[in-house]
N, C-alpha and C positions, 0 to 999 in steps of 0.2 A: 104725725110728721108735719113739719111746717109746710105751709103752702106759699111758695114764692112766685107762682105763675098761675095763670087761668087754667080752667079745666080744658084739656085737650084729649079727646078720645083716640089716642094713638099710643103705640108702644113707648115704654120709658126709654130715654136715651142714657148714655153712659154717665153724664153729669148728674142727672136725677137719681140714677141708681146709686152713685157714690154718696150723694147727700142722704138718701134713705138709709144706706148702710152706716154712715157716720152717726146720724141722729139715733137710729135704732140701737147701735152698739152702746152709745152713751146711756140710753134708757135701760138696756138689758144688763150692762155691766156694773151699774151703780150699786145694786144690792150685793153683787158678788164681791166687789172691792171692799164694801163695808163689812161683809162677813169675814173676809180674809184679814182685814185690819183687826177686827174683834178677836179672832183666834190668835193672832200674833200678840196682841196686847195681853190676852189672858195667859199665854204660855210664858211671857216675859215677867209676869208678876207672880212670884211664888206665894205671896201671902193672901191671895184671893180665895174665896170659898170653893170647895170642890163641887158643890151642887151647882153653883153658877157656871162653872166650866163645863160640867156635864150637860146642862141645859143649852149652853151656847153651841157645843158640838152637836147635840141632838137637833137643834134648830137649823144648823148649817147643813147637816145631812138631809133633813127633811126638805129644806129649800131646794137643794140640788135634785132630789128625787121629783119634786113637784115641777121644777123647770123642765126636766127630762120628759115627763109625761105630758106636760102642756105642749112642748114642741112636737111630740109625736102625734098628739091629737090635732094640733093646728095644721101641721104639714101633711099628716096622713089622711085627714078627713075634710077639714074645712077649706084648705087651700086648693083642693081638687075640685071644689064646687063653687068657687068665688067668681063673681062677675066682673071684678076689677082686673081686667086683663093687662093693665099697665103696671101692676104691682110686681116687684121682683120675686116675691114669694109665691106667685100664682103658679099652680101646677096643673091647670086644666089642659087637656090634650089639644093639639092644634086643630084636629078635625072638628072637635066640639066647638072651639072658638069660631071657626069658619062657618059652621052651621048656624050658630047664634047670630053672627054678623050678616049672613045671607037673609035670615028671617027678620032681622031688625035693622033696616038701613038707617043711615044717619039722617036723611031728609025724606 
């Protein structure tokens, strides 16, 4: 994500959350839009090879399966242990965050 401001160890505000969502969606949706464009292009061209179409559909399905499992692993395991408390995807419990901040004061 782009860094437009200095590091501040505080919770993320609404503007920063919106920027993270905007840039993250552009990065995440780019392969998906390319995949959809490829499928539409293939089905509109009747003279293309059948093997190419089968490989395109197989790659598209495989991509969607990998994205699903990546998000499950990321949100299910890694985001529950992350120390970046200002991230909007952080899933660490509030009690654990408070215990960490009590043991690690800022100054």
